[in-house]
matplotlib code that plots the C-alpha trace (Angstrom):
import matplotlib.pyplot as plt

x = [80.8, 76.9, 77.3, 79.4, 76.8, 74.1, 76.2, 76.2, 72.5, 71.4, 72.3, 70.5, 67.2, 67.3, 65.5, 62.8, 62.6, 62.0, 59.6, 57.6, 57.2, 55.9, 53.9, 53.1, 54.4, 54.5, 58.1, 58.8, 58.7, 62.4, 63.3, 61.2, 63.1, 66.4, 65.1, 64.2, 67.5, 69.3, 67.0, 67.6, 71.4, 70.9, 70.1, 73.7, 73.0, 70.2, 70.3, 66.8, 64.7, 61.2, 58.1, 55.7, 52.5, 51.7, 48.1, 46.0, 42.8, 41.1, 38.1, 39.6, 39.3, 35.9, 37.9, 38.7, 42.2, 43.8, 47.3, 49.6, 52.9, 54.4, 57.9, 60.9, 63.4, 66.9, 68.0, 71.2, 72.0, 74.9, 75.5, 77.5, 76.3, 73.3, 72.3, 69.0, 67.7, 63.9, 62.3, 58.9, 56.8, 54.2, 51.6, 53.4, 57.1, 59.6, 61.7, 64.8, 66.2, 69.6, 70.8, 74.2, 74.7, 77.7, 78.2, 80.0, 77.8, 74.8, 74.2, 71.2, 70.9, 67.5, 66.7, 63.4, 62.4, 60.5, 63.4, 66.8, 68.9, 70.0, 70.3, 72.6, 73.0, 75.7, 74.9, 77.4, 75.4, 73.6, 70.3, 69.3, 66.6, 65.0, 65.3, 64.0, 60.4, 60.3, 60.8, 63.2, 62.8, 65.0, 63.0, 59.8, 61.3, 63.3, 62.8, 60.9, 59.5, 63.1, 63.2, 66.5, 66.2, 68.3, 65.6, 63.0, 61.8, 62.2, 61.2, 57.8, 57.2, 54.4, 53.8, 50.5, 49.4, 46.6, 45.3, 48.3, 50.7, 52.7, 51.8, 54.7, 53.9, 56.7, 57.0, 59.9, 62.1, 61.1, 61.5, 57.8, 55.5, 56.8, 55.1, 54.3, 55.3, 53.2, 54.9, 53.0, 55.3, 54.7, 56.3, 55.6, 57.9, 60.7, 59.6, 59.4, 57.6, 54.5, 52.9, 54.1, 52.2, 53.4, 51.0, 51.4, 51.4, 47.5, 46.8, 46.4, 47.7, 50.4, 51.9, 51.4, 53.6, 52.3, 54.2, 52.7, 53.5, 56.5, 59.0, 61.7, 65.3, 67.6, 69.3, 66.0, 65.4, 62.0, 61.4, 58.2, 57.6, 54.7, 54.4, 52.4, 53.2, 50.3, 49.7, 46.0, 45.4, 46.6, 45.2, 48.5, 49.8, 52.4, 52.3, 55.6, 56.1, 59.6, 60.8, 64.2, 66.2, 69.5, 70.2, 73.5, 75.8, 78.8, 78.0, 80.8, 81.8, 81.0, 77.5, 76.8, 77.8, 77.3, 79.0, 77.2, 76.5, 78.0, 76.0, 74.7, 74.1, 75.5, 75.0, 77.7, 77.3, 80.3, 82.7, 80.6, 80.5, 78.1, 79.3, 78.3, 79.9, 82.0, 82.5, 85.6, 88.6, 90.0, 92.9, 95.4, 94.3, 95.0, 98.3, 99.4, 98.4, 100.5, 103.3, 103.1, 103.0, 106.0, 107.9, 107.1, 108.3, 111.4, 112.1, 111.6, 114.0, 116.7, 116.4, 116.9, 119.9, 121.4, 120.8, 122.5, 125.5, 125.8, 125.8, 128.5, 130.6, 130.1, 131.2, 134.1, 135.4, 134.9, 136.6, 139.6, 139.9, 140.1, 142.7, 144.9, 144.6, 145.8, 148.7, 149.5, 149.0, 146.9, 148.0]
y = [153.6, 153.6, 155.9, 158.4, 158.3, 159.0, 162.0, 163.4, 162.8, 164.4, 168.0, 167.6, 166.4, 168.7, 171.5, 169.0, 167.4, 170.6, 172.0, 168.8, 168.8, 172.2, 172.5, 168.8, 169.5, 166.7, 165.8, 163.6, 159.8, 159.7, 162.0, 160.1, 156.9, 158.5, 160.0, 156.5, 155.1, 157.8, 157.3, 153.5, 154.1, 155.6, 152.3, 151.0, 147.9, 146.4, 143.8, 142.6, 140.1, 139.6, 137.4, 136.5, 134.5, 132.7, 132.5, 130.7, 132.3, 130.7, 128.4, 125.5, 127.4, 129.1, 132.3, 132.2, 133.1, 130.0, 130.1, 127.6, 128.6, 130.9, 132.4, 133.7, 135.5, 136.9, 139.0, 141.0, 142.9, 145.1, 146.5, 143.5, 140.7, 139.3, 136.6, 135.3, 132.5, 131.6, 129.2, 127.9, 126.5, 124.3, 122.2, 118.9, 119.9, 122.8, 123.9, 126.0, 127.8, 129.5, 131.7, 133.5, 135.7, 137.4, 139.1, 135.8, 133.2, 132.3, 129.2, 127.8, 125.0, 123.5, 121.5, 119.8, 118.1, 115.3, 114.6, 113.3, 114.6, 118.2, 119.7, 122.4, 124.3, 126.6, 128.8, 130.6, 133.8, 135.9, 134.1, 134.3, 136.8, 134.6, 131.5, 133.1, 132.7, 135.5, 139.2, 141.2, 144.9, 145.8, 143.8, 145.4, 148.9, 148.4, 145.0, 145.0, 141.4, 140.2, 142.3, 144.3, 148.0, 148.4, 146.6, 149.4, 150.9, 154.5, 155.9, 154.3, 155.2, 157.5, 159.5, 160.8, 162.1, 159.9, 160.4, 162.2, 159.6, 159.5, 156.5, 155.5, 152.9, 151.5, 148.6, 146.1, 144.9, 141.7, 140.3, 139.5, 140.2, 143.0, 143.2, 146.4, 147.7, 150.1, 152.0, 154.1, 156.8, 158.9, 162.5, 163.2, 160.3, 161.4, 159.5, 156.0, 153.4, 152.3, 149.9, 148.0, 145.9, 143.6, 143.0, 140.6, 141.9, 141.2, 143.2, 140.5, 141.4, 138.8, 140.3, 143.0, 144.4, 147.0, 148.6, 150.3, 151.4, 153.5, 154.9, 157.4, 156.8, 159.3, 159.4, 160.5, 157.2, 155.5, 151.9, 149.8, 147.9, 146.0, 144.8, 142.3, 140.3, 138.7, 136.5, 137.3, 134.6, 131.9, 133.4, 133.2, 136.1, 136.7, 139.3, 140.4, 142.3, 143.8, 143.0, 144.5, 146.5, 148.2, 150.5, 151.5, 149.9, 147.7, 144.0, 141.5, 139.1, 136.2, 137.4, 137.4, 133.8, 130.3, 126.7, 123.7, 121.4, 117.8, 115.4, 118.2, 116.8, 119.7, 120.5, 122.8, 124.3, 126.6, 123.7, 121.3, 118.8, 116.9, 115.8, 115.2, 117.4, 115.0, 115.2, 117.1, 114.8, 114.2, 112.1, 115.0, 116.3, 113.0, 112.6, 116.1, 115.4, 112.2, 114.0, 116.6, 114.1, 112.3, 115.6, 116.5, 113.0, 113.2, 116.8, 115.5, 112.6, 114.8, 117.1, 114.2, 113.0, 116.4, 116.8, 113.5, 114.4, 117.8, 116.1, 113.7, 116.5, 118.4, 115.4, 114.8, 118.3, 118.3, 115.0, 115.9, 119.2, 117.5, 115.0, 117.8, 119.9, 116.9, 116.5, 120.1, 121.2, 124.1, 126.2]
z = [71.7, 72.2, 75.3, 73.3, 70.6, 73.3, 74.4, 70.9, 70.5, 73.8, 72.9, 69.6, 71.2, 74.4, 72.6, 71.2, 74.7, 76.4, 73.9, 73.7, 77.4, 77.5, 74.4, 73.5, 70.0, 67.4, 66.3, 63.4, 63.6, 62.7, 65.5, 68.0, 67.1, 67.6, 70.9, 72.1, 71.1, 73.0, 76.0, 75.9, 76.3, 79.6, 81.2, 81.5, 83.8, 85.7, 88.7, 89.8, 91.5, 90.0, 90.8, 88.1, 87.4, 84.2, 83.1, 80.5, 79.3, 76.4, 75.3, 77.1, 80.4, 79.5, 79.1, 82.9, 83.8, 85.3, 86.9, 85.3, 87.0, 89.5, 88.7, 90.7, 88.5, 89.1, 86.1, 85.6, 82.4, 81.1, 77.7, 76.7, 78.9, 80.5, 83.1, 84.1, 86.3, 86.3, 88.5, 87.1, 89.8, 88.1, 89.9, 89.4, 88.9, 89.1, 86.1, 86.5, 83.6, 83.7, 81.0, 80.3, 77.1, 75.7, 72.2, 71.1, 72.5, 74.8, 76.9, 78.9, 81.4, 82.0, 85.2, 86.1, 89.3, 87.4, 85.0, 86.1, 83.3, 83.2, 79.6, 78.5, 75.3, 73.9, 70.8, 68.7, 68.6, 71.2, 71.2, 74.9, 74.1, 71.5, 73.7, 76.9, 77.7, 80.3, 80.1, 82.4, 83.4, 80.5, 78.1, 79.4, 78.7, 75.5, 73.9, 70.6, 70.9, 70.2, 66.9, 66.5, 66.8, 63.6, 61.6, 61.7, 58.4, 59.6, 56.4, 56.6, 60.4, 61.5, 64.7, 66.1, 69.5, 71.2, 74.7, 75.9, 74.4, 71.3, 69.1, 67.0, 64.2, 62.4, 59.9, 60.6, 57.9, 56.3, 52.8, 52.2, 55.0, 57.3, 60.6, 62.3, 65.7, 67.6, 70.6, 73.1, 74.4, 77.4, 77.1, 80.8, 81.7, 79.7, 76.7, 78.1, 76.2, 78.4, 75.9, 72.9, 70.3, 67.6, 64.6, 61.8, 58.2, 58.0, 61.1, 63.5, 67.0, 68.2, 71.3, 73.8, 76.6, 79.0, 81.9, 85.0, 88.5, 87.3, 89.9, 89.2, 90.5, 91.9, 88.4, 86.9, 85.1, 85.1, 86.2, 85.8, 89.0, 87.3, 83.6, 81.6, 78.4, 76.5, 73.5, 72.9, 70.3, 72.5, 75.7, 77.5, 79.5, 82.3, 85.0, 86.6, 89.8, 90.7, 94.2, 94.1, 91.4, 91.2, 88.2, 86.7, 89.3, 88.6, 88.2, 88.5, 85.8, 88.1, 88.6, 84.8, 84.1, 85.4, 85.1, 83.9, 86.8, 87.1, 84.9, 82.5, 78.9, 76.9, 73.1, 72.2, 68.8, 69.3, 69.8, 67.8, 70.6, 72.5, 76.0, 79.6, 82.3, 84.5, 88.3, 89.3, 89.2, 92.6, 91.5, 91.0, 94.4, 96.1, 94.2, 95.2, 98.9, 98.7, 97.2, 99.8, 102.7, 101.0, 100.6, 104.2, 105.4, 103.4, 104.6, 108.2, 107.5, 106.1, 109.1, 111.5, 109.6, 109.5, 113.2, 113.9, 111.7, 113.4, 116.9, 115.9, 114.6, 117.8, 119.9, 117.7, 118.1, 121.8, 122.3, 120.3, 121.9, 125.3, 124.1, 122.6, 125.8, 127.9, 125.5, 126.1, 122.5, 123.9, 126.9]

ax = plt.figure().add_subplot(projection="3d")
ax.plot(x, y, z, "-o")
ax.set_aspect("equal")
plt.show()
């Protein structure tokens, strides 16, 4: 349905798109938001491998950027499902977080080399994005710091041109203290968002995401091969570098899911259960093997008996035929 909506939106924006490219005309903030939504729908699926570095830079480190972790990420995403596995390499341990997300539920498995237990969680709603502490390529392009696109106050949005980019400022829906989102959009790259900033209601900058090293695919879509996420107040920021990426190719269901490992302690909010994943039960397999051997043995015995009976019958017939022939019953 979203793709169909995109097909309807594209003809509406094509004149604006072409005119804005040639004349750098200012369009309305509302039109820009719908244009971004339509552009987002062109990214149907992403399959990628990413490396990253996590830094701390604050008063505790004398404002020097100190590496606290190296990351290796596998991320796959479609319109309905997403999968991500991130390996955090810290100085004293390694943590692996595996996520799978559907419209109905999300689940995560956390493994650490310094902890024996494996933890798992299943949530009844799609919470992978809010739980994840990393950002995929799709997040870098289209994630609004985990805020839904439908919760923009479009009527209060503003749009200006600044240093060759469009700056879209839009408040987000909130009961008491609505935050503000600022998007820096490049018309020369088909209206891709190059930088995003998230401000509290009092004007404090909370988060920033900035993309660079853009490359255009054969389909005419832009991919950032480098991007950064930062939390300026805490001095934490992550750098990401794309190693491999495949865009808009089919991804199998198996590659978008995972099974909890043996021994995982699972908190399942969907089934309202807490359990530990047991080892696969081999009893049934052994029983089946025993039954199979028994059946094979029984079948062999039956064949032997049948063969013996057939042999006796044959001897009986031959013997009686010889006797009858001597008695001249047969000429």
